C-alpha positions, 0 to 999 in steps of 0.5 A, a space after each residue: 738099071 743096075 741098083 746097088 744097096 749099100 749102108 749109109 755113108 756120111 759122104 751120101 748125106 747131101 743126096 739124102 738131104 735133097 731127097 728128103 727135101 723132095 720127099 717132104 715136097 711130095 707130102 705137101 703136093 698129095 696133102 688134101 687138107 693143105 696143112 703141110 708145108 716143107 720148111 726151108 730146113 726141112 731136108 736137113 732137119 729130118 735127115 738128122 732126126 732119121 740118123 739120130 733115130 738110127 743110132 739110138 734105136 739099134 737101127 740101120 740106114 741103107 741107100 739105092 744107088 745107080 750109081 748115084 744115090 737114088 733112094 734110101 730107107 731107115 729102120 729101127 727095133 722097137 721094144 714094147 713099153 709097159 703100157 704096150 705090154 698091158 694090151 699086146 702080146 710081147 713081141 719085138 717090132 721092126 719100125 721102117 721110119 723112112 723109105 723114098 725112091 726118086 720119081 724118075 727111078 721108080 718101078 725099077 725095084 729099088 723100093 721093093 729091094 730097100 723094103 726087102 732088106 729091112 725085112 731081112 735085117 728085122 728078121 735077124 734082129 728077132 723081130 715078129 712084125 714090121 710097122 710102117 707109117 703111110 701117108 693115108 692120101 698117098 694111094 701109090 705108097 699105100 697100093 705098094 705096101 698093100 701089094 706086098 702084104 702090108 695091111 692097115 693097122 691104125 688109121 687117124 682121121 683129120 678134118 679142117 675147121 
């Protein structure tokens, strides 16, 4: 599969909204507590939120295409808050806020290439670490990041009552 990475363009919006809907449905399916839903406007809402964060956070959004859009990723540069500076050494964080590749196109290298592109983007921007939130009940995603050298940093626990 010939996969090309390129910056997000407004003409990609419909494809990203559709993929974001799929991403949300995936979370619903792997949620062991069955607390997650995918509202009818999920894809539109979270695509808008992602693009807004990119614009406001010195970020970037990329798509993986083969030739149609099969995946996307977005990331932002974060600086530490006053509270953070009281508990951490000063540093700049690259935060990957989204990364998704449609199931039929996985294992072809798109996710790895998107992640590597963001690591390079963050390094060039002066970041010294990358943070990624991963849904704990998703062993495939956790295994993907672990295989690439990412380690658990913070863990939230939850219990239904």
